[in-house]
C-alpha positions as CSV (number, residue, x, y, z in Angstrom):
1,X,-4.5,-27.8,2.2
2,X,-4.4,-26.9,-1.5
3,X,-6.2,-27.4,-3.7
4,X,-9.6,-27.6,-2.1
5,X,-13.2,-27.2,-3.1
6,X,-13.0,-23.6,-2.1
7,X,-9.8,-22.9,-4.1
8,X,-11.5,-24.6,-7.1
9,X,-14.5,-22.2,-6.6
10,X,-12.1,-19.3,-6.6
11,X,-10.4,-20.5,-9.8
12,X,-13.7,-21.2,-11.6
13,X,-15.3,-17.8,-10.8
14,X,-12.1,-15.9,-11.4
15,X,-11.7,-17.6,-14.8
16,X,-15.2,-16.5,-15.7
17,X,-14.3,-12.9,-15.0
18,X,-10.7,-12.8,-16.0
19,X,-9.8,-15.6,-18.4
20,X,-6.2,-16.8,-18.1
21,X,-5.5,-15.5,-14.6
22,X,-4.0,-18.3,-12.6
23,X,-4.8,-19.1,-9.0
24,X,-2.1,-20.8,-7.0
25,X,0.4,-20.7,-4.2
26,X,2.7,-17.6,-4.2
27,X,5.6,-17.3,-1.8
28,X,5.6,-14.5,0.7
29,X,8.5,-12.1,0.9
30,X,9.0,-11.2,4.5
31,X,5.6,-9.6,5.1
32,X,3.2,-10.3,7.8
33,X,-0.4,-11.5,7.5
34,X,-3.0,-11.9,10.2
35,X,-3.8,-15.2,8.6
36,X,-0.9,-16.5,10.8
37,X,-3.1,-16.0,13.9
38,X,-5.9,-18.0,12.4
39,X,-3.6,-20.8,11.2
40,X,-2.1,-21.1,14.6
41,X,-5.6,-22.0,15.9
42,X,-6.1,-24.5,13.1
43,X,-8.4,-22.3,11.0
44,X,-7.6,-22.6,7.2
45,X,-7.0,-19.3,5.6
46,X,-6.2,-18.2,2.0
47,X,-4.9,-15.0,0.7
48,X,-6.9,-13.8,-2.3
49,X,-7.7,-10.5,-3.9
50,X,-10.4,-10.1,-6.6
51,X,-8.9,-6.7,-7.5
52,X,-6.2,-6.8,-10.1
53,X,-3.2,-4.5,-9.6
54,X,-0.7,-3.7,-12.3
55,X,3.0,-4.0,-11.7
56,X,3.6,-0.3,-11.3
57,X,0.9,0.2,-8.7
58,X,1.9,-3.0,-6.9
59,X,5.2,-1.4,-6.1
60,X,3.3,1.4,-4.3
61,X,1.4,-1.0,-2.1
62,X,1.3,0.2,1.5
63,X,3.1,3.4,0.6
64,X,2.0,7.0,0.5
65,X,1.0,6.8,-3.1
66,X,-1.0,3.5,-2.9
67,X,-3.6,3.4,-5.6
68,X,-5.6,1.2,-8.0
69,X,-7.7,2.0,-11.1
70,X,-11.4,2.7,-10.4
71,X,-12.3,0.3,-13.3
72,X,-10.2,-2.5,-11.6
73,X,-11.8,-1.8,-8.2
74,X,-15.4,-2.0,-9.7
75,X,-14.6,-5.2,-11.6
76,X,-12.9,-6.7,-8.6
77,X,-16.0,-6.0,-6.4
78,X,-18.2,-7.7,-9.0
79,X,-15.9,-10.7,-9.0
80,X,-16.0,-10.8,-5.2
81,X,-19.8,-10.6,-5.2
82,X,-20.0,-13.6,-7.5
83,X,-17.5,-15.6,-5.4
84,X,-19.6,-14.9,-2.3
85,X,-22.8,-15.8,-4.0
86,X,-21.5,-19.1,-5.4
87,X,-20.0,-19.9,-2.0
88,X,-23.3,-19.2,-0.2
89,X,-25.2,-21.3,-2.7
90,X,-22.8,-24.3,-2.8
91,X,-22.2,-24.8,0.9
């Protein structure tokens, strides 16, 4: 299901860290996700990354030159920490 209380939490905390970044459904393009295994068992799963990746580096994803900026990694970890904290405090 979408939206849910959890996806609303993701949007709220993401907006606080990265104003203007939308959260929503994005179609997949032929890739595989282990979320499929959970969904088959009736467990709701969402794909979400707190670490921003620019277009140039997104093209390198899963290749030999996969990389992200250290600044984006650190900021993404801080965002993820805030998501986990709010989730723990609200449920």
